[in-house]
MARBADO-76981 format. One line per field, with one value per residue (C-alpha): residue number from 1; residue in three letters; x, y, z. Coordinates in nm, 3 decimals. Example, Ala and Ser with C-alpha at 12.3 -4.5 7.8 and 13.67 -1.06 7.14 Angstrom:
! residues 2
tilum	1;2
lumpa	ALA;SER
x	1.230;1.367
y	-0.450;-0.106
z	0.780;0.714
***
This chain:
! residues 143
tilum	1;2;3;4;5;6;7;8;9;10;11;12;13;14;15;16;17;18;19;20;21;22;23;24;25;26;27;28;29;30;31;32;33;34;35;36;37;38;39;40;41;42;43;44;45;46;47;48;49;50;51;52;53;54;55;56;57;58;59;60;61;62;63;64;65;66;67;68;69;70;71;72;73;74;75;76;77;78;79;80;81;82;83;84;85;86;87;88;89;90;91;92;93;94;95;96;97;98;99;100;101;102;103;104;105;106;107;108;109;110;111;112;113;114;115;116;117;118;119;120;121;122;123;124;125;126;127;128;129;130;131;132;133;134;135;136;137;138;139;140;141;142;143
lumpa	MET;SER;GLU;ASP;SER;SER;ARG;ASP;HIS;PRO;ARG;ARG;ILE;LEU;GLU;ALA;LEU;ASP;PHE;ALA;GLU;ALA;PHE;GLU;ALA;ARG;GLU;GLU;GLU;HIS;ARG;SER;SER;THR;ARG;ALA;LEU;LEU;VAL;PRO;LEU;LEU;GLU;VAL;MET;ASP;ALA;PHE;ASP;ARG;VAL;LEU;ALA;GLY;GLY;GLU;GLU;ALA;SER;ALA;VAL;SER;ARG;SER;SER;CYS;ARG;LEU;ILE;ALA;GLN;ARG;VAL;ARG;ARG;ILE;LEU;ASP;GLN;ALA;GLY;VAL;ALA;PRO;THR;ALA;VAL;ASP;GLY;GLU;VAL;VAL;ASP;PRO;GLU;ARG;HIS;GLU;ILE;VAL;GLU;ILE;ARG;GLU;THR;ASP;ALA;ALA;GLU;ASP;ASP;VAL;ILE;VAL;GLU;ILE;ILE;ARG;GLN;GLY;TYR;LYS;TRP;ASN;GLY;GLY;MET;LEU;ARG;TYR;ALA;GLN;VAL;VAL;VAL;GLY;GLY;SER;LYS;GLU;ALA;LYS;GLY
x	-2.799;-3.061;-3.395;-3.301;-2.978;-3.152;-3.400;-3.105;-2.939;-3.147;-3.103;-2.726;-2.719;-2.912;-2.677;-2.377;-2.529;-2.603;-2.244;-2.108;-2.327;-2.221;-1.857;-1.886;-2.056;-1.769;-1.514;-1.687;-1.694;-1.322;-1.244;-1.453;-1.282;-0.939;-1.017;-1.132;-0.791;-0.584;-0.736;-0.643;-0.290;-0.262;-0.341;-0.059;0.175;0.067;0.160;0.501;0.558;0.476;0.718;0.992;0.947;0.962;1.326;1.493;1.170;1.207;1.513;1.739;1.650;1.273;1.309;1.521;1.267;0.980;1.167;1.207;0.840;0.731;0.944;0.771;0.425;0.521;0.629;0.291;0.111;0.331;0.255;-0.117;-0.083;-0.117;0.090;0.148;0.004;0.185;0.541;0.693;0.755;0.487;0.189;-0.123;-0.386;-0.744;-0.802;-0.537;-0.475;-0.672;-0.525;-0.531;-0.318;-0.174;0.160;0.287;0.636;0.875;1.059;0.776;0.563;0.189;0.004;0.320;0.320;0.558;0.457;0.265;0.052;-0.094;0.010;-0.257;-0.274;-0.419;-0.524;-0.698;-0.725;-0.883;-0.814;-0.794;-0.730;-0.657;-0.330;-0.358;-0.105;0.023;0.084;0.289;0.134;0.322;0.301;0.214;-0.093;-0.240;-0.177
y	5.153;5.110;4.947;4.647;4.579;4.600;4.336;4.117;4.142;3.867;3.642;3.691;3.611;3.289;3.197;3.256;3.037;2.763;2.785;2.761;2.458;2.284;2.362;2.215;1.903;1.858;1.906;1.644;1.402;1.465;1.399;1.082;0.950;1.039;0.855;0.555;0.555;0.607;0.337;0.050;0.196;0.160;-0.210;-0.237;-0.070;-0.321;-0.608;-0.453;-0.405;-0.772;-0.890;-0.658;-0.776;-1.140;-1.180;-1.479;-1.603;-1.348;-1.346;-1.044;-0.959;-0.968;-0.765;-0.509;-0.487;-0.453;-0.183;0.023;-0.017;0.070;0.387;0.492;0.430;0.621;0.918;0.910;0.904;1.186;1.397;1.333;1.461;1.120;1.093;0.803;0.843;0.592;0.590;0.330;0.480;0.749;0.757;0.603;0.850;0.718;0.984;0.814;0.465;0.146;-0.068;-0.433;-0.571;-0.467;-0.635;-0.681;-0.535;-0.381;-0.181;0.035;0.283;0.220;0.330;0.365;0.205;-0.092;-0.232;-0.111;-0.392;-0.184;0.174;0.441;0.742;1.091;1.285;1.610;1.709;1.381;1.015;0.799;0.486;0.430;0.263;-0.075;-0.080;-0.282;-0.082;-0.164;-0.222;-0.265;-0.590;-0.395;-0.236;-0.579;-0.723
z	-1.829;-2.096;-2.035;-2.259;-2.073;-1.735;-1.856;-1.967;-1.628;-1.454;-1.758;-1.749;-1.378;-1.441;-1.728;-1.504;-1.233;-1.487;-1.612;-1.255;-1.178;-1.500;-1.424;-1.073;-1.214;-1.463;-1.184;-0.968;-1.261;-1.315;-0.946;-0.957;-1.271;-1.135;-0.812;-1.017;-1.187;-0.873;-0.650;-0.889;-0.917;-0.541;-0.575;-0.832;-0.584;-0.319;-0.553;-0.618;-0.246;-0.181;-0.453;-0.335;0.023;-0.092;-0.002;-0.161;-0.321;-0.600;-0.820;-0.806;-1.168;-1.113;-0.794;-0.977;-1.260;-1.017;-0.826;-1.147;-1.240;-0.887;-0.897;-1.218;-1.073;-0.755;-0.970;-1.148;-0.814;-0.682;-0.988;-0.934;-0.575;-0.410;-0.090;0.152;0.501;0.722;0.854;1.085;1.427;1.419;1.654;1.501;1.381;1.340;1.073;0.851;0.988;1.047;1.325;1.217;1.501;1.834;1.885;2.237;2.254;2.501;2.233;2.101;2.287;2.295;1.981;1.772;1.425;1.420;1.080;0.777;0.634;0.351;0.284;0.297;0.067;0.076;-0.231;-0.305;0.061;0.173;0.229;-0.081;0.124;0.493;0.592;0.762;1.044;1.336;1.652;1.957;2.294;2.620;2.812;3.128;2.964;2.898;3.244
***
């Protein structure tokens, strides 16, 4: 190793560190902007879910159209790595679910999700939005 290249070594290390820091900053900015895009899409999905659950209030044609649009948005979310976190019948998990109501019931076990008010989603190894759920509670537990 020549004397000139040994003097360049610390400079190269510093340049590599600067590059790594700039890369990490760009990655964080990308994650932040992606999150800013995904959260509003979840609100759109909520609106579709409300229309589709509307029963006879919505015409069959509008429900069919909404169903197709919702499927497209779900595919986009799937491709972005966004996954739902709540399933009816599973035990509530405080790491993924927010309990908004405890419904007295004989049919469901305690702490089991009986209704999903607003779906939650995970993305990029973390929670994008917590699910709002109703869980069952036995009558005996309250008495």
